[in-house]
NULUMVO-526061 format. One record per residue (C-alpha): residue number from 0; x, y, z. Coordinates in steps of 0.05 Angstrom, whole numbers, plus 5000, padded with zeros to 4 digits. Layout:
# residues N
{seq=NUM | u=X | v=Y | w=Z}
...
This chain:
# residues 387
{seq=0 | u=7731 | v=6242 | w=7193}
{seq=1 | u=7711 | v=6278 | w=7129}
{seq=2 | u=7649 | v=6323 | w=7125}
{seq=3 | u=7586 | v=6293 | w=7093}
{seq=4 | u=7577 | v=6310 | w=7020}
{seq=5 | u=7506 | v=6334 | w=7008}
{seq=6 | u=7466 | v=6317 | w=6945}
{seq=7 | u=7459 | v=6391 | w=6929}
{seq=8 | u=7477 | v=6458 | w=6959}
{seq=9 | u=7459 | v=6529 | w=6936}
{seq=10 | u=7516 | v=6578 | w=6919}
{seq=11 | u=7502 | v=6638 | w=6963}
{seq=12 | u=7553 | v=6694 | w=6970}
{seq=13 | u=7555 | v=6762 | w=7005}
{seq=14 | u=7524 | v=6792 | w=6942}
{seq=15 | u=7460 | v=6753 | w=6952}
{seq=16 | u=7459 | v=6768 | w=7026}
{seq=17 | u=7468 | v=6843 | w=7014}
{seq=18 | u=7413 | v=6842 | w=6961}
{seq=19 | u=7363 | v=6809 | w=7007}
{seq=20 | u=7381 | v=6853 | w=7067}
{seq=21 | u=7373 | v=6916 | w=7025}
{seq=22 | u=7304 | v=6893 | w=7005}
{seq=23 | u=7284 | v=6879 | w=7077}
{seq=24 | u=7306 | v=6949 | w=7096}
{seq=25 | u=7268 | v=6980 | w=7038}
{seq=26 | u=7200 | v=6965 | w=7068}
{seq=27 | u=7174 | v=6940 | w=7000}
{seq=28 | u=7166 | v=6864 | w=7005}
{seq=29 | u=7116 | v=6848 | w=6949}
{seq=30 | u=7104 | v=6869 | w=6876}
{seq=31 | u=7161 | v=6919 | w=6876}
{seq=32 | u=7223 | v=6939 | w=6838}
{seq=33 | u=7264 | v=6876 | w=6853}
{seq=34 | u=7212 | v=6831 | w=6820}
{seq=35 | u=7211 | v=6876 | w=6759}
{seq=36 | u=7287 | v=6875 | w=6756}
{seq=37 | u=7290 | v=6800 | w=6763}
{seq=38 | u=7238 | v=6791 | w=6708}
{seq=39 | u=7277 | v=6838 | w=6663}
{seq=40 | u=7344 | v=6804 | w=6674}
{seq=41 | u=7317 | v=6735 | w=6659}
{seq=42 | u=7276 | v=6755 | w=6598}
{seq=43 | u=7337 | v=6792 | w=6571}
{seq=44 | u=7378 | v=6729 | w=6579}
{seq=45 | u=7329 | v=6682 | w=6544}
{seq=46 | u=7304 | v=6732 | w=6492}
{seq=47 | u=7231 | v=6734 | w=6512}
{seq=48 | u=7186 | v=6796 | w=6515}
{seq=49 | u=7151 | v=6779 | w=6580}
{seq=50 | u=7172 | v=6749 | w=6646}
{seq=51 | u=7122 | v=6735 | w=6702}
{seq=52 | u=7154 | v=6716 | w=6768}
{seq=53 | u=7114 | v=6665 | w=6809}
{seq=54 | u=7122 | v=6627 | w=6874}
{seq=55 | u=7146 | v=6562 | w=6841}
{seq=56 | u=7158 | v=6529 | w=6774}
{seq=57 | u=7097 | v=6485 | w=6788}
{seq=58 | u=7053 | v=6547 | w=6796}
{seq=59 | u=7082 | v=6573 | w=6731}
{seq=60 | u=7062 | v=6509 | w=6693}
{seq=61 | u=6992 | v=6512 | w=6725}
{seq=62 | u=6982 | v=6585 | w=6705}
{seq=63 | u=7008 | v=6573 | w=6634}
{seq=64 | u=6957 | v=6518 | w=6621}
{seq=65 | u=6902 | v=6559 | w=6653}
{seq=66 | u=6920 | v=6619 | w=6609}
{seq=67 | u=6917 | v=6575 | w=6548}
{seq=68 | u=6845 | v=6556 | w=6567}
{seq=69 | u=6860 | v=6483 | w=6581}
{seq=70 | u=6807 | v=6450 | w=6623}
{seq=71 | u=6761 | v=6390 | w=6635}
{seq=72 | u=6753 | v=6345 | w=6574}
{seq=73 | u=6820 | v=6366 | w=6545}
{seq=74 | u=6882 | v=6322 | w=6538}
{seq=75 | u=6953 | v=6346 | w=6548}
{seq=76 | u=7013 | v=6304 | w=6526}
{seq=77 | u=7070 | v=6301 | w=6576}
{seq=78 | u=7130 | v=6256 | w=6591}
{seq=79 | u=7125 | v=6192 | w=6632}
{seq=80 | u=7196 | v=6205 | w=6656}
{seq=81 | u=7199 | v=6272 | w=6692}
{seq=82 | u=7187 | v=6306 | w=6758}
{seq=83 | u=7115 | v=6298 | w=6779}
{seq=84 | u=7098 | v=6372 | w=6772}
{seq=85 | u=7097 | v=6367 | w=6696}
{seq=86 | u=7037 | v=6321 | w=6702}
{seq=87 | u=7005 | v=6350 | w=6765}
{seq=88 | u=6996 | v=6417 | w=6731}
{seq=89 | u=6951 | v=6384 | w=6680}
{seq=90 | u=6906 | v=6355 | w=6734}
{seq=91 | u=6904 | v=6423 | w=6770}
{seq=92 | u=6867 | v=6452 | w=6710}
{seq=93 | u=6820 | v=6392 | w=6705}
{seq=94 | u=6850 | v=6363 | w=6641}
{seq=95 | u=6876 | v=6292 | w=6629}
{seq=96 | u=6951 | v=6277 | w=6622}
{seq=97 | u=6971 | v=6232 | w=6564}
{seq=98 | u=7039 | v=6202 | w=6579}
{seq=99 | u=7094 | v=6188 | w=6528}
{seq=100 | u=7153 | v=6142 | w=6540}
{seq=101 | u=7223 | v=6172 | w=6538}
{seq=102 | u=7280 | v=6166 | w=6489}
{seq=103 | u=7332 | v=6119 | w=6521}
{seq=104 | u=7390 | v=6166 | w=6504}
{seq=105 | u=7365 | v=6236 | w=6517}
{seq=106 | u=7309 | v=6217 | w=6566}
{seq=107 | u=7264 | v=6268 | w=6531}
{seq=108 | u=7201 | v=6254 | w=6490}
{seq=109 | u=7212 | v=6238 | w=6416}
{seq=110 | u=7172 | v=6273 | w=6362}
{seq=111 | u=7147 | v=6209 | w=6330}
{seq=112 | u=7122 | v=6181 | w=6396}
{seq=113 | u=7087 | v=6246 | w=6413}
{seq=114 | u=7053 | v=6250 | w=6346}
{seq=115 | u=7023 | v=6181 | w=6356}
{seq=116 | u=6987 | v=6207 | w=6418}
{seq=117 | u=6955 | v=6268 | w=6386}
{seq=118 | u=6879 | v=6265 | w=6382}
{seq=119 | u=6824 | v=6317 | w=6371}
{seq=120 | u=6823 | v=6325 | w=6446}
{seq=121 | u=6897 | v=6344 | w=6450}
{seq=122 | u=6899 | v=6418 | w=6469}
{seq=123 | u=6972 | v=6426 | w=6491}
{seq=124 | u=7039 | v=6391 | w=6499}
{seq=125 | u=7081 | v=6400 | w=6561}
{seq=126 | u=7152 | v=6387 | w=6535}
{seq=127 | u=7203 | v=6376 | w=6590}
{seq=128 | u=7278 | v=6386 | w=6583}
{seq=129 | u=7295 | v=6329 | w=6630}
{seq=130 | u=7355 | v=6346 | w=6673}
{seq=131 | u=7362 | v=6410 | w=6631}
{seq=132 | u=7376 | v=6373 | w=6566}
{seq=133 | u=7343 | v=6409 | w=6506}
{seq=134 | u=7351 | v=6351 | w=6458}
{seq=135 | u=7291 | v=6345 | w=6411}
{seq=136 | u=7258 | v=6410 | w=6433}
{seq=137 | u=7262 | v=6441 | w=6363}
{seq=138 | u=7229 | v=6379 | w=6334}
{seq=139 | u=7173 | v=6382 | w=6386}
{seq=140 | u=7163 | v=6457 | w=6373}
{seq=141 | u=7157 | v=6442 | w=6298}
{seq=142 | u=7107 | v=6386 | w=6312}
{seq=143 | u=7064 | v=6433 | w=6354}
{seq=144 | u=7066 | v=6485 | w=6298}
{seq=145 | u=7045 | v=6432 | w=6248}
{seq=146 | u=6984 | v=6412 | w=6289}
{seq=147 | u=6970 | v=6482 | w=6315}
{seq=148 | u=6977 | v=6458 | w=6387}
{seq=149 | u=7011 | v=6504 | w=6438}
{seq=150 | u=7074 | v=6478 | w=6470}
{seq=151 | u=7089 | v=6493 | w=6543}
{seq=152 | u=7164 | v=6485 | w=6552}
{seq=153 | u=7180 | v=6459 | w=6622}
{seq=154 | u=7251 | v=6486 | w=6626}
{seq=155 | u=7251 | v=6488 | w=6702}
{seq=156 | u=7318 | v=6451 | w=6703}
{seq=157 | u=7356 | v=6484 | w=6646}
{seq=158 | u=7366 | v=6559 | w=6653}
{seq=159 | u=7428 | v=6580 | w=6614}
{seq=160 | u=7429 | v=6521 | w=6567}
{seq=161 | u=7416 | v=6522 | w=6492}
{seq=162 | u=7407 | v=6479 | w=6431}
{seq=163 | u=7444 | v=6510 | w=6372}
{seq=164 | u=7431 | v=6584 | w=6376}
{seq=165 | u=7364 | v=6577 | w=6412}
{seq=166 | u=7366 | v=6586 | w=6488}
{seq=167 | u=7327 | v=6540 | w=6533}
{seq=168 | u=7262 | v=6576 | w=6546}
{seq=169 | u=7256 | v=6597 | w=6473}
{seq=170 | u=7221 | v=6537 | w=6444}
{seq=171 | u=7151 | v=6538 | w=6473}
{seq=172 | u=7095 | v=6587 | w=6463}
{seq=173 | u=7102 | v=6592 | w=6538}
{seq=174 | u=7162 | v=6569 | w=6579}
{seq=175 | u=7171 | v=6561 | w=6654}
{seq=176 | u=7235 | v=6563 | w=6696}
{seq=177 | u=7243 | v=6539 | w=6767}
{seq=178 | u=7289 | v=6566 | w=6821}
{seq=179 | u=7288 | v=6514 | w=6877}
{seq=180 | u=7355 | v=6511 | w=6915}
{seq=181 | u=7384 | v=6456 | w=6871}
{seq=182 | u=7371 | v=6493 | w=6805}
{seq=183 | u=7424 | v=6531 | w=6764}
{seq=184 | u=7401 | v=6594 | w=6802}
{seq=185 | u=7357 | v=6597 | w=6863}
{seq=186 | u=7308 | v=6645 | w=6895}
{seq=187 | u=7296 | v=6596 | w=6952}
{seq=188 | u=7228 | v=6580 | w=6924}
{seq=189 | u=7203 | v=6610 | w=6859}
{seq=190 | u=7193 | v=6605 | w=6785}
{seq=191 | u=7182 | v=6647 | w=6723}
{seq=192 | u=7137 | v=6644 | w=6662}
{seq=193 | u=7166 | v=6673 | w=6598}
{seq=194 | u=7130 | v=6685 | w=6532}
{seq=195 | u=7123 | v=6732 | w=6472}
{seq=196 | u=7047 | v=6728 | w=6477}
{seq=197 | u=7018 | v=6793 | w=6506}
{seq=198 | u=6951 | v=6762 | w=6523}
{seq=199 | u=6980 | v=6702 | w=6559}
{seq=200 | u=7028 | v=6747 | w=6598}
{seq=201 | u=6970 | v=6792 | w=6621}
{seq=202 | u=6928 | v=6732 | w=6642}
{seq=203 | u=6986 | v=6701 | w=6681}
{seq=204 | u=7002 | v=6767 | w=6716}
{seq=205 | u=6929 | v=6774 | w=6735}
{seq=206 | u=6919 | v=6702 | w=6758}
{seq=207 | u=6983 | v=6701 | w=6800}
{seq=208 | u=6955 | v=6761 | w=6838}
{seq=209 | u=6885 | v=6737 | w=6859}
{seq=210 | u=6855 | v=6754 | w=6791}
{seq=211 | u=6868 | v=6829 | w=6796}
{seq=212 | u=6877 | v=6867 | w=6731}
{seq=213 | u=6949 | v=6861 | w=6707}
{seq=214 | u=6988 | v=6923 | w=6727}
{seq=215 | u=6930 | v=6953 | w=6768}
{seq=216 | u=6972 | v=6966 | w=6830}
{seq=217 | u=7035 | v=6989 | w=6794}
{seq=218 | u=6995 | v=7035 | w=6749}
{seq=219 | u=6955 | v=7064 | w=6807}
{seq=220 | u=6888 | v=7052 | w=6774}
{seq=221 | u=6841 | v=7079 | w=6827}
{seq=222 | u=6833 | v=7071 | w=6901}
{seq=223 | u=6792 | v=7006 | w=6897}
{seq=224 | u=6837 | v=6970 | w=6847}
{seq=225 | u=6869 | v=6925 | w=6900}
{seq=226 | u=6801 | v=6893 | w=6913}
{seq=227 | u=6777 | v=6893 | w=6840}
{seq=228 | u=6783 | v=6820 | w=6819}
{seq=229 | u=6769 | v=6808 | w=6745}
{seq=230 | u=6775 | v=6732 | w=6744}
{seq=231 | u=6789 | v=6671 | w=6787}
{seq=232 | u=6860 | v=6677 | w=6810}
{seq=233 | u=6912 | v=6650 | w=6858}
{seq=234 | u=6963 | v=6675 | w=6907}
{seq=235 | u=7023 | v=6654 | w=6866}
{seq=236 | u=7064 | v=6718 | w=6874}
{seq=237 | u=7140 | v=6718 | w=6880}
{seq=238 | u=7161 | v=6761 | w=6939}
{seq=239 | u=7210 | v=6818 | w=6935}
{seq=240 | u=7256 | v=6779 | w=6981}
{seq=241 | u=7258 | v=6720 | w=6934}
{seq=242 | u=7266 | v=6765 | w=6874}
{seq=243 | u=7324 | v=6802 | w=6907}
{seq=244 | u=7360 | v=6735 | w=6915}
{seq=245 | u=7344 | v=6720 | w=6842}
{seq=246 | u=7373 | v=6787 | w=6818}
{seq=247 | u=7439 | v=6773 | w=6852}
{seq=248 | u=7440 | v=6702 | w=6825}
{seq=249 | u=7424 | v=6725 | w=6754}
{seq=250 | u=7483 | v=6773 | w=6757}
{seq=251 | u=7527 | v=6712 | w=6772}
{seq=252 | u=7494 | v=6665 | w=6723}
{seq=253 | u=7554 | v=6656 | w=6677}
{seq=254 | u=7599 | v=6642 | w=6736}
{seq=255 | u=7550 | v=6592 | w=6765}
{seq=256 | u=7542 | v=6556 | w=6699}
{seq=257 | u=7617 | v=6552 | w=6689}
{seq=258 | u=7625 | v=6521 | w=6758}
{seq=259 | u=7571 | v=6469 | w=6745}
{seq=260 | u=7603 | v=6451 | w=6679}
{seq=261 | u=7669 | v=6440 | w=6715}
{seq=262 | u=7638 | v=6391 | w=6763}
{seq=263 | u=7601 | v=6354 | w=6708}
{seq=264 | u=7666 | v=6348 | w=6668}
{seq=265 | u=7702 | v=6321 | w=6730}
{seq=266 | u=7649 | v=6267 | w=6738}
{seq=267 | u=7651 | v=6249 | w=6665}
{seq=268 | u=7727 | v=6242 | w=6664}
{seq=269 | u=7725 | v=6199 | w=6726}
{seq=270 | u=7669 | v=6152 | w=6706}
{seq=271 | u=7672 | v=6148 | w=6630}
{seq=272 | u=7709 | v=6082 | w=6630}
{seq=273 | u=7656 | v=6043 | w=6669}
{seq=274 | u=7619 | v=5993 | w=6625}
{seq=275 | u=7564 | v=5986 | w=6678}
{seq=276 | u=7549 | v=6060 | w=6679}
{seq=277 | u=7511 | v=6101 | w=6628}
{seq=278 | u=7532 | v=6174 | w=6634}
{seq=279 | u=7488 | v=6234 | w=6614}
{seq=280 | u=7481 | v=6243 | w=6539}
{seq=281 | u=7496 | v=6312 | w=6512}
{seq=282 | u=7479 | v=6318 | w=6439}
{seq=283 | u=7525 | v=6355 | w=6390}
{seq=284 | u=7510 | v=6430 | w=6385}
{seq=285 | u=7479 | v=6428 | w=6454}
{seq=286 | u=7502 | v=6470 | w=6513}
{seq=287 | u=7482 | v=6444 | w=6581}
{seq=288 | u=7479 | v=6489 | w=6643}
{seq=289 | u=7475 | v=6425 | w=6685}
{seq=290 | u=7420 | v=6417 | w=6737}
{seq=291 | u=7442 | v=6349 | w=6765}
{seq=292 | u=7490 | v=6294 | w=6748}
{seq=293 | u=7451 | v=6229 | w=6742}
{seq=294 | u=7483 | v=6164 | w=6721}
{seq=295 | u=7446 | v=6100 | w=6702}
{seq=296 | u=7466 | v=6030 | w=6720}
{seq=297 | u=7468 | v=5978 | w=6665}
{seq=298 | u=7414 | v=5926 | w=6656}
{seq=299 | u=7456 | v=5879 | w=6698}
{seq=300 | u=7430 | v=5916 | w=6759}
{seq=301 | u=7359 | v=5915 | w=6786}
{seq=302 | u=7319 | v=5968 | w=6822}
{seq=303 | u=7336 | v=5933 | w=6887}
{seq=304 | u=7410 | v=5937 | w=6870}
{seq=305 | u=7403 | v=6011 | w=6855}
{seq=306 | u=7369 | v=6023 | w=6922}
{seq=307 | u=7425 | v=5985 | w=6957}
{seq=308 | u=7476 | v=6030 | w=6923}
{seq=309 | u=7440 | v=6094 | w=6941}
{seq=310 | u=7432 | v=6072 | w=7014}
{seq=311 | u=7506 | v=6052 | w=7014}
{seq=312 | u=7527 | v=6121 | w=6989}
{seq=313 | u=7484 | v=6153 | w=7043}
{seq=314 | u=7513 | v=6109 | w=7097}
{seq=315 | u=7581 | v=6134 | w=7076}
{seq=316 | u=7558 | v=6207 | w=7082}
{seq=317 | u=7551 | v=6216 | w=7007}
{seq=318 | u=7485 | v=6246 | w=6984}
{seq=319 | u=7448 | v=6206 | w=6929}
{seq=320 | u=7378 | v=6202 | w=6900}
{seq=321 | u=7335 | v=6164 | w=6850}
{seq=322 | u=7315 | v=6215 | w=6796}
{seq=323 | u=7259 | v=6200 | w=6773}
{seq=324 | u=7209 | v=6145 | w=6786}
{seq=325 | u=7162 | v=6142 | w=6725}
{seq=326 | u=7102 | v=6187 | w=6739}
{seq=327 | u=7048 | v=6138 | w=6715}
{seq=328 | u=7073 | v=6086 | w=6765}
{seq=329 | u=7068 | v=6133 | w=6825}
{seq=330 | u=7012 | v=6109 | w=6872}
{seq=331 | u=6965 | v=6167 | w=6858}
{seq=332 | u=6969 | v=6159 | w=6782}
{seq=333 | u=6963 | v=6084 | w=6784}
{seq=334 | u=6901 | v=6088 | w=6828}
{seq=335 | u=6868 | v=6142 | w=6786}
{seq=336 | u=6886 | v=6118 | w=6716}
{seq=337 | u=6902 | v=6044 | w=6724}
{seq=338 | u=6972 | v=6045 | w=6696}
{seq=339 | u=7012 | v=5982 | w=6705}
{seq=340 | u=7086 | v=5962 | w=6703}
{seq=341 | u=7106 | v=5952 | w=6630}
{seq=342 | u=7062 | v=6008 | w=6603}
{seq=343 | u=7123 | v=6054 | w=6594}
{seq=344 | u=7181 | v=6005 | w=6590}
{seq=345 | u=7238 | v=6055 | w=6576}
{seq=346 | u=7218 | v=6103 | w=6631}
{seq=347 | u=7209 | v=6044 | w=6678}
{seq=348 | u=7277 | v=6014 | w=6661}
{seq=349 | u=7312 | v=6081 | w=6668}
{seq=350 | u=7275 | v=6099 | w=6732}
{seq=351 | u=7296 | v=6034 | w=6764}
{seq=352 | u=7370 | v=6048 | w=6751}
{seq=353 | u=7383 | v=6122 | w=6761}
{seq=354 | u=7431 | v=6147 | w=6814}
{seq=355 | u=7436 | v=6222 | w=6824}
{seq=356 | u=7505 | v=6239 | w=6851}
{seq=357 | u=7524 | v=6300 | w=6893}
{seq=358 | u=7523 | v=6361 | w=6848}
{seq=359 | u=7535 | v=6434 | w=6864}
{seq=360 | u=7582 | v=6490 | w=6844}
{seq=361 | u=7631 | v=6483 | w=6902}
{seq=362 | u=7642 | v=6408 | w=6897}
{seq=363 | u=7717 | v=6397 | w=6892}
{seq=364 | u=7755 | v=6347 | w=6849}
{seq=365 | u=7775 | v=6310 | w=6912}
{seq=366 | u=7702 | v=6303 | w=6933}
{seq=367 | u=7682 | v=6280 | w=6863}
{seq=368 | u=7736 | v=6226 | w=6868}
{seq=369 | u=7710 | v=6205 | w=6937}
{seq=370 | u=7639 | v=6201 | w=6911}
{seq=371 | u=7662 | v=6158 | w=6851}
{seq=372 | u=7704 | v=6113 | w=6895}
{seq=373 | u=7644 | v=6101 | w=6941}
{seq=374 | u=7599 | v=6087 | w=6882}
{seq=375 | u=7649 | v=6036 | w=6855}
{seq=376 | u=7654 | v=6002 | w=6922}
{seq=377 | u=7578 | v=5994 | w=6926}
{seq=378 | u=7574 | v=5967 | w=6856}
{seq=379 | u=7631 | v=5918 | w=6869}
{seq=380 | u=7596 | v=5892 | w=6932}
{seq=381 | u=7535 | v=5873 | w=6891}
{seq=382 | u=7579 | v=5838 | w=6839}
{seq=383 | u=7615 | v=5798 | w=6894}
{seq=384 | u=7549 | v=5780 | w=6927}
{seq=385 | u=7527 | v=5747 | w=6862}
{seq=386 | u=7591 | v=5707 | w=6852}
């Protein structure tokens, strides 16, 4: 009997283990040299002046909006098709999310659709690179510049990718990466804010650390500085242990991206002939680091069919998921804002038909073939049931 194939799996080697163990033995477990090194390595990679390590990508989005002064009475434009954190962060600062439907090819927001939603109350745009795809980000950045609205780039899924010569993380006034175990690199839990803006960087450093003055501990500014809180803050720090894992992963980033591209290419070769499957769209002049490999069923299949296929894959020990249900149709958002089916037709159609397939660096070609065979069997069973 073959081993189960998980939906995702982090790539941890002895280098990561040594890095974490060395940090544990150092006696410095918070706000130390490993965090500074991790922040430096990542900002160097994406070409930003400041990096602020935080405990999750969600925390990073929250702090970014707070540092921009977003609050009650403000509106923030965000995708209907995304992970829920890109909308939750808006509610966390007391503002109102304004959802935009997705482009059916790239799954990102389109400039023209975003521009229709801009009002005098619009104070920011959270632009998400869905599944790490940077398509349209340059257009959204230009739109934000035109209207003098700050863009928060939610690039939690795309470290290492780029559009043209611009790396993911370089489009927004502020950008946020995430390092959950299924991301291109992982710190276990964690995220990072990157920006060129000195003021925003100082505010985020302060707010992640209970509102203490940025750099107060590192600079040794007086005996009472640890309890000198300048503003309302949060405990959003990234520990030295997590940062040590991130340092080791950053040193292997090119290797990890290459492995993820190999797996994505294997899936594409294997599935590209299926008329009932829509494979991920990669625009010309775009480099994907690949977060997940999500296929979409054709309109011939319903949400119920998709769920049958996912459950069938799982019954055969193949990990699968439904990335993503449209945010406005989640129970909390429907109850709070009154959204109904049909309000965001593209996101709804896509969300009903997505199948996330197992995706991680060590997935073999044989396992990819087994996943695809199982997917085909489940799809065929539905076809036979209708005939």
